[in-house]
N, C-alpha and C positions, 0 to 999 in steps of 0.2 A: 509397236515400235515408237520411241519418242519422235516428236516433231522435229524436223531440222532446225538447228537453233538460228532463229532471228533475233532472239533476246536470251540473256542468259537464264532468266527466270520468269515464268508467267504468273500472274495472279488471278484471282476470281474475277476481278474487273475485265481483265483481258478476255477471259473465258466467256463472259457475257456478250462480247462483241463478235464472236465467231458464229458463222452461218448455223441456222436452226436445224437444218437437215443433217448436219454432221454431228457424230458423237465422239467426244473427247473426254479424257480424264486428266487431272492435274495431280502429280505426286511429287512433293517437294519443288513445286514450280516447273517441273518438267511436264510437256504435254505428250500424252499418249493417245494416238488414233485408234478408235475402237472399231475399225472396219477390217475385215468384212463383217456383216451380220452374222449371228450365231446360226449353226446348222440345226437341223430338224431334231436331232437327238438331244442336243443342248436344251432346246426349247421345250421338248417333251418333259425332260427331267425337271426343268424349272417349273413348268406348269404343274407337275405332280406334287412338287414341294410346296408350291403356293396353295394348292387345294388342301393338302394335308394340314398345313399351319392355319389356313383359313378357317377351317372346320374346328380344329383344336383350340383357337383362340377366340371363337364366337362368344360374345358376352363377357369377355375378359378385357382388362384395361390395355393390353398390348395390341399393336397394329402391325400386320405384316404387309409389306409392300415390295413390288418387284420392278426391275429395271424396264424402261429408262427412268430413273429419278436421281437427281442430283443429291449427293450427301456432301455437304460442305463441312469439312473438319478443321479447316483454317483457310486463310487467304491464299495459301499456296497448295492446298489439298482439297480437290473436288473429285469424287469418285462416283461411279454408277454401279454398285455391286449388283449381282443378279437377284439377290433376295436379302431383305433386311427385316428385322422386327424392332419396333420402337415401343418402349413402355412408358417413356416421358413424353406425353403428347405436346408439351410445350416446345419441343424440338421440331414439330411438324408445322411448316409454314405453307401457305398457298403455293409458293414457288419451288421449295425444296426442303431438305431436312438440314437443321442447324445442329451439328454435334454428332457424337458417336452413338449409332444404334447399340441396342443390348445384344443382338445377334446379327452376324453377317454370314451369308452363304455364298460362295462362288462356285459355279459349275466350270470345271476346267475345260479349255479347249487348246488345241496345239499353239495357236497364236498368242494366247494369254497365260499359259501355264506358269511360265517362269515369273512373269510379273505378279500374278496372284500368289505365288509361293514366296516371293522374295520382297518386292517393293511394297505390295499391298499388305502383306503380313506384318512387316515392320510398321507400316503407317497405322494399321488397326490396333496393334499392340500400343503404340505411342499414344494413340487417341483414346484409349480406354475401352475398346470394344470387349465386352465380357466373354463372348464365345464366337469363334471364327471357324467355319466349317467349309472344307473344300471337297467337292464331289468330283470323283474321276469317272467319267462315262466310259472310258476305254477299259480301265482296270476294274471297274464296277465296285468301287469301294469309297468310303467317306473318311476323311481325316479331320480330326477336331483338335482345336487349340483353345485352352482355357486360360483367362487372364488370372494370375496368381495375385496374392496380397502385395507382392513386390512390384506390381505393375508390369510383369513380364509374362509372355505366354509360356506355359509349360511344354513339355515334349508332347508332340502330336500322338493322339490315340487313333488307331485304325480300326474301322468297322466294315465287315463285309456285307455283301448285298443281301444276305439271308439273316442279317442281324437287325435288332431294334436299337436306334440311337436315341437314348434318354438325354434330353437337352438339359443343361445345367443352369442356363440363364434364364429358362422359363420352366419353373417347377411343374411337375406332372405331365409335361409334353413329351411324347414319344413319336419318333419317326421310324415307321417300318421301311427299312431300306429297299426291300424287294418292290414295294409299291412305287418308290421313287424311281427305280430303274425299269419299271414296267414288266417285272418278272412274276412269276407264280411262286407262292411260298412252298418251299420243298418240306416234305414231311421228314423230320430228322429223328423221328422215333424209330426204334428197331424193334422188330417183331421178335417176340420170345418164343423159342421153339420147345 
């Protein structure tokens, strides 16, 4: 939920003055409280994703990072995505990320789903994120948006929990979604009689 308006819009400088123990995001100057903490299923999925990406990107120039980490997209936009991958290391500072990641992954939860689908999707599109993936723990699917040459996200593509999600922003990287959801791979071959 957005912070009750004390000001019309907050900036990154305002954000830096807020208590360290609290987690907030700024989207177009609106402050969003990130409490309560994610549940165990959310964290398990995020952990599986980070492990898969970490192994796949070992020895490559791109860096996977997970929340909490500030991604500063503008003076009015500071977010903490669940997972990001940065291929331009000049965007990585000691304190935060300066600019759009190549890949952003958000694991949906009931308290953040609408914001992730609406406000954050618009922000990532406007900021030039190449690939935006939403993971739905309840529905057990992933939805991917790719940035087109026109600077807009295309229609979302849906991938089920038994499918492989081949990343477009990171050539050659595939995510077996059954591993993300902590499921066994089902045998889809049919026996011939």
